[in-house]
PDB file with one MODEL, atoms N, CA, C and O in Angstrom:
MODEL        1
ATOM      1  N   UNK A   1       0.909  -1.100   0.005  1.00  0.00           N
ATOM      2  CA  UNK A   1       0.122  -0.010  -0.007  1.00  0.00           C
ATOM      3  C   UNK A   1       0.987   1.222   0.002  1.00  0.00           C
ATOM      4  O   UNK A   1       0.773   2.118  -0.815  1.00  0.00           O
ATOM      5  N   UNK A   2       1.914   1.303   0.854  1.00  0.00           N
ATOM      6  CA  UNK A   2       2.759   2.388   0.949  1.00  0.00           C
ATOM      7  C   UNK A   2       3.530   2.518  -0.449  1.00  0.00           C
ATOM      8  O   UNK A   2       3.756   3.678  -0.792  1.00  0.00           O
ATOM      9  N   UNK A   3       3.947   1.551  -1.264  1.00  0.00           N
ATOM     10  CA  UNK A   3       4.479   1.594  -2.414  1.00  0.00           C
ATOM     11  C   UNK A   3       3.484   2.122  -3.535  1.00  0.00           C
ATOM     12  O   UNK A   3       3.830   2.944  -4.383  1.00  0.00           O
ATOM     13  N   UNK A   4       2.402   1.650  -3.465  1.00  0.00           N
ATOM     14  CA  UNK A   4       1.257   2.106  -4.372  1.00  0.00           C
ATOM     15  C   UNK A   4       1.132   3.808  -4.088  1.00  0.00           C
ATOM     16  O   UNK A   4       0.986   4.608  -5.012  1.00  0.00           O
ATOM     17  N   UNK A   5       1.198   4.115  -2.973  1.00  0.00           N
ATOM     18  CA  UNK A   5       1.028   5.462  -2.716  1.00  0.00           C
ATOM     19  C   UNK A   5       2.145   6.349  -3.191  1.00  0.00           C
ATOM     20  O   UNK A   5       2.003   7.458  -3.707  1.00  0.00           O
ATOM     21  N   UNK A   6       3.330   5.690  -2.941  1.00  0.00           N
ATOM     22  CA  UNK A   6       4.606   6.396  -3.436  1.00  0.00           C
ATOM     23  C   UNK A   6       4.673   6.507  -4.831  1.00  0.00           C
ATOM     24  O   UNK A   6       5.109   7.527  -5.363  1.00  0.00           O
ATOM     25  N   UNK A   7       4.218   5.393  -5.558  1.00  0.00           N
ATOM     26  CA  UNK A   7       4.228   5.427  -7.102  1.00  0.00           C
ATOM     27  C   UNK A   7       3.283   6.487  -7.608  1.00  0.00           C
ATOM     28  O   UNK A   7       3.511   7.165  -8.610  1.00  0.00           O
ATOM     29  N   UNK A   8       2.159   6.592  -6.819  1.00  0.00           N
ATOM     30  CA  UNK A   8       1.114   7.627  -7.213  1.00  0.00           C
ATOM     31  C   UNK A   8       1.618   8.887  -7.051  1.00  0.00           C
ATOM     32  O   UNK A   8       1.351   9.728  -7.910  1.00  0.00           O
ATOM     33  N   UNK A   9       2.467   9.250  -5.872  1.00  0.00           N
ATOM     34  CA  UNK A   9       2.990  10.562  -5.631  1.00  0.00           C
ATOM     35  C   UNK A   9       4.124  10.760  -6.679  1.00  0.00           C
ATOM     36  O   UNK A   9       4.311  11.879  -7.157  1.00  0.00           O
ATOM     37  N   UNK A  10       4.867   9.715  -7.035  1.00  0.00           N
ATOM     38  CA  UNK A  10       5.954   9.814  -8.029  1.00  0.00           C
ATOM     39  C   UNK A  10       5.416  10.304  -9.488  1.00  0.00           C
ATOM     40  O   UNK A  10       5.968  11.141 -10.202  1.00  0.00           O
ATOM     41  N   UNK A  11       4.222   9.598  -9.766  1.00  0.00           N
ATOM     42  CA  UNK A  11       3.648   9.869 -10.994  1.00  0.00           C
ATOM     43  C   UNK A  11       3.066  11.394 -10.986  1.00  0.00           C
ATOM     44  O   UNK A  11       3.175  12.099 -11.989  1.00  0.00           O
ATOM     45  N   UNK A  12       2.504  11.810  -9.913  1.00  0.00           N
ATOM     46  CA  UNK A  12       2.102  13.222  -9.742  1.00  0.00           C
ATOM     47  C   UNK A  12       3.293  14.222  -9.972  1.00  0.00           C
ATOM     48  O   UNK A  12       3.187  15.213 -10.695  1.00  0.00           O
ATOM     49  N   UNK A  13       4.457  13.870  -9.282  1.00  0.00           N
ATOM     50  CA  UNK A  13       5.540  14.713  -9.458  1.00  0.00           C
ATOM     51  C   UNK A  13       6.145  14.782 -10.815  1.00  0.00           C
ATOM     52  O   UNK A  13       6.567  15.839 -11.284  1.00  0.00           O
ATOM     53  N   UNK A  14       6.184  13.572 -11.481  1.00  0.00           N
ATOM     54  CA  UNK A  14       6.535  13.537 -12.932  1.00  0.00           C
ATOM     55  C   UNK A  14       5.607  14.566 -13.770  1.00  0.00           C
ATOM     56  O   UNK A  14       6.023  15.466 -14.501  1.00  0.00           O
ATOM     57  N   UNK A  15       4.256  14.233 -13.501  1.00  0.00           N
ATOM     58  CA  UNK A  15       3.336  15.104 -14.148  1.00  0.00           C
ATOM     59  C   UNK A  15       3.538  16.646 -13.944  1.00  0.00           C
ATOM     60  O   UNK A  15       3.535  17.402 -14.916  1.00  0.00           O
ATOM     61  N   UNK A  16       3.715  17.098 -12.656  1.00  0.00           N
ATOM     62  CA  UNK A  16       4.002  18.346 -12.321  1.00  0.00           C
ATOM     63  C   UNK A  16       5.171  19.011 -12.951  1.00  0.00           C
ATOM     64  O   UNK A  16       5.164  20.176 -13.348  1.00  0.00           O
ATOM     65  N   UNK A  17       6.323  18.073 -13.026  1.00  0.00           N
ATOM     66  CA  UNK A  17       7.560  18.547 -13.669  1.00  0.00           C
ATOM     67  C   UNK A  17       7.404  18.749 -15.199  1.00  0.00           C
ATOM     68  O   UNK A  17       7.925  19.686 -15.803  1.00  0.00           O
ATOM     69  N   UNK A  18       6.662  17.812 -15.756  1.00  0.00           N
ATOM     70  CA  UNK A  18       6.321  17.936 -17.400  1.00  0.00           C
ATOM     71  C   UNK A  18       5.635  19.265 -17.510  1.00  0.00           C
ATOM     72  O   UNK A  18       5.995  20.071 -18.368  1.00  0.00           O
ATOM     73  N   UNK A  19       4.604  19.539 -16.627  1.00  0.00           N
ATOM     74  CA  UNK A  19       3.835  20.704 -16.737  1.00  0.00           C
ATOM     75  C   UNK A  19       4.521  21.855 -16.539  1.00  0.00           C
ATOM     76  O   UNK A  19       4.246  22.846 -17.215  1.00  0.00           O
ATOM     77  N   UNK A  20       5.467  21.879 -15.626  1.00  0.00           N
ATOM     78  CA  UNK A  20       6.543  23.015 -15.329  1.00  0.00           C
ATOM     79  C   UNK A  20       7.349  23.194 -16.517  1.00  0.00           C
ATOM     80  O   UNK A  20       7.516  24.335 -16.950  1.00  0.00           O
ATOM     81  N   UNK A  21       7.913  22.105 -17.144  1.00  0.00           N
ATOM     82  CA  UNK A  21       8.792  22.247 -18.394  1.00  0.00           C
ATOM     83  C   UNK A  21       8.024  22.870 -19.469  1.00  0.00           C
ATOM     84  O   UNK A  21       8.499  23.798 -20.123  1.00  0.00           O
ATOM     85  N   UNK A  22       6.743  22.353 -19.699  1.00  0.00           N
ATOM     86  CA  UNK A  22       5.912  22.928 -20.795  1.00  0.00           C
ATOM     87  C   UNK A  22       5.809  24.470 -20.594  1.00  0.00           C
ATOM     88  O   UNK A  22       6.112  25.323 -21.428  1.00  0.00           O
ATOM     89  N   UNK A  23       5.334  24.669 -19.354  1.00  0.00           N
ATOM     90  CA  UNK A  23       5.114  26.115 -19.041  1.00  0.00           C
ATOM     91  C   UNK A  23       6.412  27.020 -19.263  1.00  0.00           C
ATOM     92  O   UNK A  23       6.324  28.151 -19.740  1.00  0.00           O
ATOM     93  N   UNK A  24       7.537  26.480 -18.910  1.00  0.00           N
ATOM     94  CA  UNK A  24       8.754  27.189 -19.200  1.00  0.00           C
ATOM     95  C   UNK A  24       9.080  27.383 -20.640  1.00  0.00           C
ATOM     96  O   UNK A  24       9.613  28.409 -21.061  1.00  0.00           O
ATOM     97  N   UNK A  25       8.752  26.394 -21.364  1.00  0.00           N
ATOM     98  CA  UNK A  25       8.919  26.353 -22.901  1.00  0.00           C
ATOM     99  C   UNK A  25       7.874  27.497 -23.405  1.00  0.00           C
ATOM    100  O   UNK A  25       8.259  28.365 -24.189  1.00  0.00           O
ATOM    101  N   UNK A  26       6.616  27.464 -22.950  1.00  0.00           N
ATOM    102  CA  UNK A  26       5.711  28.383 -23.432  1.00  0.00           C
ATOM    103  C   UNK A  26       6.011  29.878 -23.107  1.00  0.00           C
ATOM    104  O   UNK A  26       5.705  30.812 -23.847  1.00  0.00           O
ATOM    105  N   UNK A  27       6.690  29.996 -21.830  1.00  0.00           N
ATOM    106  CA  UNK A  27       7.061  31.316 -21.340  1.00  0.00           C
ATOM    107  C   UNK A  27       8.057  31.838 -22.318  1.00  0.00           C
ATOM    108  O   UNK A  27       7.907  32.947 -22.831  1.00  0.00           O
ATOM    109  N   UNK A  28       9.098  31.045 -22.596  1.00  0.00           N
ATOM    110  CA  UNK A  28      10.185  31.501 -23.547  1.00  0.00           C
ATOM    111  C   UNK A  28       9.601  31.699 -24.896  1.00  0.00           C
ATOM    112  O   UNK A  28      10.107  32.634 -25.516  1.00  0.00           O
ATOM    113  N   UNK A  29       8.684  31.064 -25.482  1.00  0.00           N
ATOM    114  CA  UNK A  29       8.003  31.391 -26.748  1.00  0.00           C
ATOM    115  C   UNK A  29       7.285  32.688 -26.578  1.00  0.00           C
ATOM    116  O   UNK A  29       7.385  33.592 -27.408  1.00  0.00           O
ATOM    117  N   UNK A  30       6.497  32.780 -25.402  1.00  0.00           N
ATOM    118  CA  UNK A  30       5.789  34.081 -25.322  1.00  0.00           C
ATOM    119  C   UNK A  30       6.566  35.312 -25.181  1.00  0.00           C
ATOM    120  O   UNK A  30       6.117  36.380 -25.598  1.00  0.00           O
ATOM    121  N   UNK A  31       7.781  35.213 -24.577  1.00  0.00           N
ATOM    122  CA  UNK A  31       8.701  36.228 -24.277  1.00  0.00           C
ATOM    123  C   UNK A  31       9.346  36.696 -25.623  1.00  0.00           C
ATOM    124  O   UNK A  31       9.503  37.882 -25.913  1.00  0.00           O
ATOM    125  N   UNK A  32       9.752  35.493 -26.526  1.00  0.00           N
ATOM    126  CA  UNK A  32      10.177  35.887 -27.762  1.00  0.00           C
ATOM    127  C   UNK A  32       9.067  36.704 -28.615  1.00  0.00           C
ATOM    128  O   UNK A  32       9.306  37.757 -29.206  1.00  0.00           O
ATOM    129  N   UNK A  33       7.936  36.111 -28.584  1.00  0.00           N
ATOM    130  CA  UNK A  33       6.783  36.806 -29.314  1.00  0.00           C
ATOM    131  C   UNK A  33       6.582  38.276 -28.883  1.00  0.00           C
ATOM    132  O   UNK A  33       6.322  39.175 -29.683  1.00  0.00           O
ATOM    133  N   UNK A  34       6.728  38.450 -27.518  1.00  0.00           N
ATOM    134  CA  UNK A  34       6.305  39.818 -26.934  1.00  0.00           C
ATOM    135  C   UNK A  34       7.585  40.769 -27.493  1.00  0.00           C
ATOM    136  O   UNK A  34       7.388  41.897 -27.944  1.00  0.00           O
ATOM    137  N   UNK A  35       8.841  40.191 -27.406  1.00  0.00           N
ATOM    138  CA  UNK A  35       9.907  41.065 -28.024  1.00  0.00           C
ATOM    139  C   UNK A  35       9.840  41.484 -29.677  1.00  0.00           C
ATOM    140  O   UNK A  35      10.263  42.512 -30.207  1.00  0.00           O
ATOM    141  N   UNK A  36       9.206  40.399 -30.252  1.00  0.00           N
ATOM    142  CA  UNK A  36       9.109  40.657 -31.645  1.00  0.00           C
ATOM    143  C   UNK A  36       7.911  41.709 -31.900  1.00  0.00           C
ATOM    144  O   UNK A  36       7.962  42.545 -32.801  1.00  0.00           O
ATOM    145  N   UNK A  37       6.738  41.563 -30.933  1.00  0.00           N
ATOM    146  CA  UNK A  37       5.684  42.598 -31.159  1.00  0.00           C
ATOM    147  C   UNK A  37       6.241  43.889 -30.750  1.00  0.00           C
ATOM    148  O   UNK A  37       5.787  44.879 -31.323  1.00  0.00           O
ATOM    149  N   UNK A  38       7.170  44.056 -29.837  1.00  0.00           N
ATOM    150  CA  UNK A  38       7.498  45.364 -29.261  1.00  0.00           C
ATOM    151  C   UNK A  38       8.602  46.025 -30.382  1.00  0.00           C
ATOM    152  O   UNK A  38       8.661  47.242 -30.556  1.00  0.00           O
ATOM    153  N   UNK A  39       9.285  45.264 -30.964  1.00  0.00           N
ATOM    154  CA  UNK A  39      10.234  45.710 -32.199  1.00  0.00           C
ATOM    155  C   UNK A  39       9.256  46.120 -33.346  1.00  0.00           C
ATOM    156  O   UNK A  39       9.502  47.094 -34.058  1.00  0.00           O
ATOM    157  N   UNK A  40       8.061  45.293 -33.516  1.00  0.00           N
ATOM    158  CA  UNK A  40       7.290  45.666 -34.687  1.00  0.00           C
ATOM    159  C   UNK A  40       6.572  46.990 -34.325  1.00  0.00           C
ATOM    160  O   UNK A  40       6.290  47.774 -35.232  1.00  0.00           O
ATOM    161  N   UNK A  41       6.255  47.279 -32.998  1.00  0.00           N
ATOM    162  CA  UNK A  41       5.469  48.344 -32.564  1.00  0.00           C
ATOM    163  C   UNK A  41       6.563  49.590 -32.763  1.00  0.00           C
ATOM    164  O   UNK A  41       6.268  50.632 -33.349  1.00  0.00           O
ATOM    165  N   UNK A  42       7.678  49.357 -32.268  1.00  0.00           N
ATOM    166  CA  UNK A  42       8.693  50.462 -32.395  1.00  0.00           C
ATOM    167  C   UNK A  42       8.989  50.931 -33.953  1.00  0.00           C
ATOM    168  O   UNK A  42       9.311  52.064 -34.313  1.00  0.00           O
ATOM    169  N   UNK A  43       8.823  49.933 -34.665  1.00  0.00           N
ATOM    170  CA  UNK A  43       9.080  50.089 -36.263  1.00  0.00           C
ATOM    171  C   UNK A  43       7.903  50.850 -36.748  1.00  0.00           C
ATOM    172  O   UNK A  43       8.045  51.757 -37.568  1.00  0.00           O
ATOM    173  N   UNK A  44       6.650  50.485 -36.230  1.00  0.00           N
ATOM    174  CA  UNK A  44       5.434  51.239 -36.838  1.00  0.00           C
ATOM    175  C   UNK A  44       5.396  52.553 -36.178  1.00  0.00           C
ATOM    176  O   UNK A  44       5.000  53.501 -36.855  1.00  0.00           O
ATOM    177  N   UNK A  45       5.728  52.738 -35.028  1.00  0.00           N
ATOM    178  CA  UNK A  45       5.958  54.030 -34.218  1.00  0.00           C
ATOM    179  C   UNK A  45       6.842  55.091 -35.119  1.00  0.00           C
ATOM    180  O   UNK A  45       6.505  56.257 -35.324  1.00  0.00           O
ATOM    181  N   UNK A  46       7.920  54.525 -35.567  1.00  0.00           N
ATOM    182  CA  UNK A  46       8.873  55.240 -36.336  1.00  0.00           C
ATOM    183  C   UNK A  46       8.257  55.520 -37.741  1.00  0.00           C
ATOM    184  O   UNK A  46       8.442  56.624 -38.253  1.00  0.00           O
ATOM    185  N   UNK A  47       7.602  54.655 -38.322  1.00  0.00           N
ATOM    186  CA  UNK A  47       6.860  54.866 -39.607  1.00  0.00           C
ATOM    187  C   UNK A  47       5.958  55.975 -39.490  1.00  0.00           C
ATOM    188  O   UNK A  47       5.923  56.901 -40.300  1.00  0.00           O
ATOM    189  N   UNK A  48       5.212  55.871 -38.451  1.00  0.00           N
ATOM    190  CA  UNK A  48       3.969  56.798 -38.218  1.00  0.00           C
ATOM    191  C   UNK A  48       4.709  58.329 -38.033  1.00  0.00           C
ATOM    192  O   UNK A  48       4.263  59.315 -38.620  1.00  0.00           O
ATOM    193  N   UNK A  49       5.862  58.387 -37.168  1.00  0.00           N
ATOM    194  CA  UNK A  49       6.615  59.619 -37.050  1.00  0.00           C
ATOM    195  C   UNK A  49       7.067  60.184 -38.373  1.00  0.00           C
ATOM    196  O   UNK A  49       6.860  61.354 -38.695  1.00  0.00           O
ATOM    197  N   UNK A  50       7.677  59.326 -39.104  1.00  0.00           N
ATOM    198  CA  UNK A  50       8.169  59.793 -40.432  1.00  0.00           C
ATOM    199  C   UNK A  50       6.998  60.281 -41.237  1.00  0.00           C
ATOM    200  O   UNK A  50       7.043  61.353 -41.841  1.00  0.00           O
ATOM    201  N   UNK A  51       5.927  59.471 -41.244  1.00  0.00           N
ATOM    202  CA  UNK A  51       4.823  59.937 -42.165  1.00  0.00           C
ATOM    203  C   UNK A  51       4.233  61.175 -41.603  1.00  0.00           C
ATOM    204  O   UNK A  51       3.784  61.946 -42.452  1.00  0.00           O
ATOM    205  N   UNK A  52       4.131  61.543 -40.355  1.00  0.00           N
ATOM    206  CA  UNK A  52       3.832  62.787 -39.958  1.00  0.00           C
ATOM    207  C   UNK A  52       4.654  63.993 -40.143  1.00  0.00           C
ATOM    208  O   UNK A  52       4.200  65.124 -40.318  1.00  0.00           O
ATOM    209  N   UNK A  53       5.971  63.650 -40.088  1.00  0.00           N
ATOM    210  CA  UNK A  53       6.974  64.639 -40.557  1.00  0.00           C
ATOM    211  C   UNK A  53       6.829  64.935 -42.144  1.00  0.00           C
ATOM    212  O   UNK A  53       6.881  66.094 -42.555  1.00  0.00           O
ATOM    213  N   UNK A  54       6.646  63.843 -43.009  1.00  0.00           N
ATOM    214  CA  UNK A  54       6.468  64.131 -44.357  1.00  0.00           C
ATOM    215  C   UNK A  54       5.047  65.014 -44.535  1.00  0.00           C
ATOM    216  O   UNK A  54       4.984  65.987 -45.286  1.00  0.00           O
ATOM    217  N   UNK A  55       4.026  64.574 -43.808  1.00  0.00           N
ATOM    218  CA  UNK A  55       2.925  65.385 -43.899  1.00  0.00           C
ATOM    219  C   UNK A  55       2.994  66.837 -43.636  1.00  0.00           C
ATOM    220  O   UNK A  55       2.460  67.687 -44.348  1.00  0.00           O
ATOM    221  N   UNK A  56       3.720  67.082 -42.515  1.00  0.00           N
ATOM    222  CA  UNK A  56       4.069  68.572 -42.136  1.00  0.00           C
ATOM    223  C   UNK A  56       4.783  69.296 -43.360  1.00  0.00           C
ATOM    224  O   UNK A  56       4.428  70.370 -43.845  1.00  0.00           O
ATOM    225  N   UNK A  57       5.905  68.471 -43.789  1.00  0.00           N
ATOM    226  CA  UNK A  57       6.750  69.064 -44.853  1.00  0.00           C
ATOM    227  C   UNK A  57       5.822  69.383 -46.079  1.00  0.00           C
ATOM    228  O   UNK A  57       5.983  70.424 -46.717  1.00  0.00           O
ATOM    229  N   UNK A  58       4.846  68.466 -46.401  1.00  0.00           N
ATOM    230  CA  UNK A  58       4.011  68.651 -47.609  1.00  0.00           C
ATOM    231  C   UNK A  58       2.960  69.836 -47.376  1.00  0.00           C
ATOM    232  O   UNK A  58       2.559  70.622 -48.234  1.00  0.00           O
ATOM    233  N   UNK A  59       2.612  69.790 -46.055  1.00  0.00           N
ATOM    234  CA  UNK A  59       1.677  70.973 -45.806  1.00  0.00           C
ATOM    235  C   UNK A  59       2.382  72.285 -45.876  1.00  0.00           C
ATOM    236  O   UNK A  59       1.816  73.270 -46.349  1.00  0.00           O
ATOM    237  N   UNK A  60       3.678  72.329 -45.391  1.00  0.00           N
ATOM    238  CA  UNK A  60       4.487  73.683 -45.552  1.00  0.00           C
ATOM    239  C   UNK A  60       4.777  73.910 -46.962  1.00  0.00           C
ATOM    240  O   UNK A  60       4.957  75.057 -47.371  1.00  0.00           O
ATOM    241  N   UNK A  61       4.835  72.909 -47.725  1.00  0.00           N
ATOM    242  CA  UNK A  61       5.185  73.131 -49.218  1.00  0.00           C
ATOM    243  C   UNK A  61       4.027  73.725 -49.988  1.00  0.00           C
ATOM    244  O   UNK A  61       4.097  74.685 -50.756  1.00  0.00           O
ATOM    245  N   UNK A  62       2.828  72.941 -49.640  1.00  0.00           N
ATOM    246  CA  UNK A  62       1.682  73.470 -50.073  1.00  0.00           C
ATOM    247  C   UNK A  62       1.258  74.879 -49.751  1.00  0.00           C
ATOM    248  O   UNK A  62       0.764  75.606 -50.612  1.00  0.00           O
ATOM    249  N   UNK A  63       1.446  75.245 -48.560  1.00  0.00           N
ATOM    250  CA  UNK A  63       1.278  76.705 -48.220  1.00  0.00           C
ATOM    251  C   UNK A  63       2.259  77.454 -49.021  1.00  0.00           C
ATOM    252  O   UNK A  63       1.821  78.430 -49.630  1.00  0.00           O
ATOM    253  N   UNK A  64       3.486  77.175 -49.126  1.00  0.00           N
ATOM    254  CA  UNK A  64       4.436  77.938 -49.916  1.00  0.00           C
ATOM    255  C   UNK A  64       4.106  78.130 -51.277  1.00  0.00           C
ATOM    256  O   UNK A  64       4.328  79.176 -51.887  1.00  0.00           O
ATOM    257  N   UNK A  65       3.481  76.939 -51.839  1.00  0.00           N
ATOM    258  CA  UNK A  65       3.056  77.073 -53.291  1.00  0.00           C
ATOM    259  C   UNK A  65       1.830  77.913 -53.539  1.00  0.00           C
ATOM    260  O   UNK A  65       1.647  78.578 -54.558  1.00  0.00           O
ATOM    261  N   UNK A  66       0.985  77.819 -52.487  1.00  0.00           N
ATOM    262  CA  UNK A  66      -0.276  78.601 -52.571  1.00  0.00           C
ATOM    263  C   UNK A  66       0.172  80.130 -52.496  1.00  0.00           C
ATOM    264  O   UNK A  66      -0.366  80.947 -53.244  1.00  0.00           O
ATOM    265  N   UNK A  67       1.076  80.479 -51.668  1.00  0.00           N
ATOM    266  CA  UNK A  67       1.533  81.837 -51.619  1.00  0.00           C
ATOM    267  C   UNK A  67       2.174  82.249 -52.735  1.00  0.00           C
ATOM    268  O   UNK A  67       2.012  83.406 -53.121  1.00  0.00           O
ATOM    269  N   UNK A  68       3.019  81.342 -53.440  1.00  0.00           N
ATOM    270  CA  UNK A  68       3.541  81.684 -54.796  1.00  0.00           C
ATOM    271  C   UNK A  68       2.519  81.875 -55.814  1.00  0.00           C
ATOM    272  O   UNK A  68       2.562  82.864 -56.546  1.00  0.00           O
ATOM    273  N   UNK A  69       1.631  81.026 -55.910  1.00  0.00           N
ATOM    274  CA  UNK A  69       0.432  81.163 -56.765  1.00  0.00           C
ATOM    275  C   UNK A  69      -0.441  82.388 -56.608  1.00  0.00           C
ATOM    276  O   UNK A  69      -0.989  82.903 -57.582  1.00  0.00           O
ATOM    277  N   UNK A  70      -0.561  82.829 -55.440  1.00  0.00           N
ATOM    278  CA  UNK A  70      -1.213  84.038 -55.226  1.00  0.00           C
ATOM    279  C   UNK A  70      -0.328  85.374 -55.745  1.00  0.00           C
ATOM    280  O   UNK A  70      -0.850  86.343 -56.297  1.00  0.00           O
ATOM    281  N   UNK A  71       0.920  85.258 -55.502  1.00  0.00           N
ATOM    282  CA  UNK A  71       1.754  86.283 -55.885  1.00  0.00           C
ATOM    283  C   UNK A  71       1.814  86.397 -57.449  1.00  0.00           C
ATOM    284  O   UNK A  71       1.756  87.473 -58.044  1.00  0.00           O
ATOM    285  N   UNK A  72       1.948  85.059 -58.103  1.00  0.00           N
ATOM    286  CA  UNK A  72       1.876  85.048 -59.475  1.00  0.00           C
ATOM    287  C   UNK A  72       0.625  85.565 -60.099  1.00  0.00           C
ATOM    288  O   UNK A  72       0.682  86.284 -61.097  1.00  0.00           O
ATOM    289  N   UNK A  73      -0.623  85.186 -59.485  1.00  0.00           N
ATOM    290  CA  UNK A  73      -1.812  85.628 -59.878  1.00  0.00           C
ATOM    291  C   UNK A  73      -1.948  87.263 -59.755  1.00  0.00           C
ATOM    292  O   UNK A  73      -2.479  87.941 -60.635  1.00  0.00           O
ATOM    293  N   UNK A  74      -1.444  87.756 -58.648  1.00  0.00           N
ATOM    294  CA  UNK A  74      -1.383  89.234 -58.484  1.00  0.00           C
ATOM    295  C   UNK A  74      -0.444  89.905 -59.590  1.00  0.00           C
ATOM    296  O   UNK A  74      -0.740  90.997 -60.075  1.00  0.00           O
ATOM    297  N   UNK A  75       0.566  89.285 -59.921  1.00  0.00           N
ATOM    298  CA  UNK A  75       1.454  89.857 -60.919  1.00  0.00           C
ATOM    299  C   UNK A  75       0.774  89.829 -62.352  1.00  0.00           C
ATOM    300  O   UNK A  75       0.871  90.740 -63.174  1.00  0.00           O
ATOM    301  N   UNK A  76       0.044  88.600 -62.533  1.00  0.00           N
ATOM    302  CA  UNK A  76      -0.539  88.584 -63.817  1.00  0.00           C
ATOM    303  C   UNK A  76      -1.766  89.569 -63.921  1.00  0.00           C
ATOM    304  O   UNK A  76      -2.069  90.116 -64.982  1.00  0.00           O
ATOM    305  N   UNK A  77      -2.423  89.744 -62.783  1.00  0.00           N
ATOM    306  CA  UNK A  77      -3.524  90.755 -62.795  1.00  0.00           C
ATOM    307  C   UNK A  77      -2.842  92.126 -63.094  1.00  0.00           C
ATOM    308  O   UNK A  77      -3.333  92.969 -63.846  1.00  0.00           O
ATOM    309  N   UNK A  78      -1.767  92.250 -62.489  1.00  0.00           N
ATOM    310  CA  UNK A  78      -1.005  93.698 -62.840  1.00  0.00           C
ATOM    311  C   UNK A  78      -0.624  93.745 -64.357  1.00  0.00           C
ATOM    312  O   UNK A  78      -0.766  94.788 -64.995  1.00  0.00           O
ATOM    313  N   UNK A  79      -0.184  92.706 -64.869  1.00  0.00           N
ATOM    314  CA  UNK A  79       0.225  92.627 -66.345  1.00  0.00           C
ATOM    315  C   UNK A  79      -0.925  92.867 -67.113  1.00  0.00           C
ATOM    316  O   UNK A  79      -0.889  93.694 -68.024  1.00  0.00           O
ATOM    317  N   UNK A  80      -2.066  92.155 -66.812  1.00  0.00           N
ATOM    318  CA  UNK A  80      -3.415  92.286 -67.648  1.00  0.00           C
ATOM    319  C   UNK A  80      -3.813  93.742 -67.660  1.00  0.00           C
ATOM    320  O   UNK A  80      -4.170  94.266 -68.715  1.00  0.00           O
ATOM    321  N   UNK A  81      -3.761  94.456 -66.457  1.00  0.00           N
ATOM    322  CA  UNK A  81      -4.101  95.775 -66.292  1.00  0.00           C
ATOM    323  C   UNK A  81      -3.264  96.643 -67.223  1.00  0.00           C
ATOM    324  O   UNK A  81      -3.777  97.473 -67.973  1.00  0.00           O
ATOM    325  N   UNK A  82      -1.915  96.412 -67.143  1.00  0.00           N
ATOM    326  CA  UNK A  82      -1.103  97.121 -68.066  1.00  0.00           C
ATOM    327  C   UNK A  82      -1.238  97.006 -69.468  1.00  0.00           C
ATOM    328  O   UNK A  82      -0.950  97.944 -70.211  1.00  0.00           O
ATOM    329  N   UNK A  83      -1.711  95.780 -69.931  1.00  0.00           N
ATOM    330  CA  UNK A  83      -2.030  95.442 -71.320  1.00  0.00           C
ATOM    331  C   UNK A  83      -3.238  96.116 -71.688  1.00  0.00           C
ATOM    332  O   UNK A  83      -3.405  96.569 -72.820  1.00  0.00           O
ATOM    333  N   UNK A  84      -4.176  96.210 -70.676  1.00  0.00           N
ATOM    334  CA  UNK A  84      -5.483  96.822 -70.970  1.00  0.00           C
ATOM    335  C   UNK A  84      -5.212  98.325 -71.139  1.00  0.00           C
ATOM    336  O   UNK A  84      -5.856  98.955 -71.977  1.00  0.00           O
ATOM    337  N   UNK A  85      -4.272  98.933 -70.366  1.00  0.00           N
ATOM    338  CA  UNK A  85      -4.066 100.410 -70.447  1.00  0.00           C
ATOM    339  C   UNK A  85      -3.374 100.640 -71.793  1.00  0.00           C
ATOM    340  O   UNK A  85      -3.736 101.576 -72.506  1.00  0.00           O
ATOM    341  N   UNK A  86      -2.373  99.798 -72.167  1.00  0.00           N
ATOM    342  CA  UNK A  86      -1.708  99.839 -73.402  1.00  0.00           C
ATOM    343  C   UNK A  86      -2.798  99.885 -74.591  1.00  0.00           C
ATOM    344  O   UNK A  86      -2.887 100.821 -75.387  1.00  0.00           O
ATOM    345  N   UNK A  87      -3.509  98.880 -74.592  1.00  0.00           N
ATOM    346  CA  UNK A  87      -4.389  98.826 -75.573  1.00  0.00           C
ATOM    347  C   UNK A  87      -5.490 100.131 -75.725  1.00  0.00           C
ATOM    348  O   UNK A  87      -5.870 100.601 -76.798  1.00  0.00           O
ATOM    349  N   UNK A  88      -5.877 100.565 -74.422  1.00  0.00           N
ATOM    350  CA  UNK A  88      -6.708 101.735 -74.414  1.00  0.00           C
ATOM    351  C   UNK A  88      -5.957 102.969 -75.069  1.00  0.00           C
ATOM    352  O   UNK A  88      -6.519 103.767 -75.819  1.00  0.00           O
ATOM    353  N   UNK A  89      -4.641 103.033 -74.704  1.00  0.00           N
ATOM    354  CA  UNK A  89      -3.804 104.187 -75.158  1.00  0.00           C
ATOM    355  C   UNK A  89      -3.711 104.097 -76.626  1.00  0.00           C
ATOM    356  O   UNK A  89      -3.882 105.109 -77.305  1.00  0.00           O
ATOM    357  N   UNK A  90      -3.452 102.953 -77.164  1.00  0.00           N
ATOM    358  CA  UNK A  90      -3.340 102.743 -78.600  1.00  0.00           C
ATOM    359  C   UNK A  90      -4.725 103.013 -79.430  1.00  0.00           C
ATOM    360  O   UNK A  90      -4.750 103.493 -80.564  1.00  0.00           O
ATOM    361  N   UNK A  91      -5.783 102.654 -78.730  1.00  0.00           N
ATOM    362  CA  UNK A  91      -7.041 102.938 -79.325  1.00  0.00           C
ATOM    363  C   UNK A  91      -7.315 104.617 -79.389  1.00  0.00           C
ATOM    364  O   UNK A  91      -7.928 105.136 -80.322  1.00  0.00           O
ATOM    365  N   UNK A  92      -6.834 105.271 -78.397  1.00  0.00           N
ATOM    366  CA  UNK A  92      -7.033 106.636 -78.178  1.00  0.00           C
ATOM    367  C   UNK A  92      -6.284 107.334 -79.325  1.00  0.00           C
ATOM    368  O   UNK A  92      -6.803 108.313 -79.861  1.00  0.00           O
ATOM    369  N   UNK A  93      -5.115 106.886 -79.714  1.00  0.00           N
ATOM    370  CA  UNK A  93      -4.127 107.457 -80.775  1.00  0.00           C
ATOM    371  C   UNK A  93      -4.765 107.268 -82.118  1.00  0.00           C
ATOM    372  O   UNK A  93      -4.522 108.033 -83.051  1.00  0.00           O
ATOM    373  N   UNK A  94      -5.543 106.297 -82.211  1.00  0.00           N
ATOM    374  CA  UNK A  94      -6.049 105.957 -83.626  1.00  0.00           C
ATOM    375  C   UNK A  94      -7.389 106.455 -83.853  1.00  0.00           C
ATOM    376  O   UNK A  94      -7.942 106.266 -84.937  1.00  0.00           O
TER     377      UNK A  94
ENDMDL
END
């Protein structure tokens, strides 16, 4: 009876050791997965940061181009007015 009980306990200890080993293996795998996810998250964070910087750069470029367009439009309006005055002056002479 004592031997049966001892064998039963030994079986339970082996089962507990096997579970412990499996748990350790899973822990190592989960830690590796966590590190991979953290690296991926850092990479994505860097990508988002670069994209935001590019967006700001494009926004500044767009504002600069819009200002240039307005300046060109203003100059063209001035030239059109000069042409209109020149045409009017030519009509008055003839």
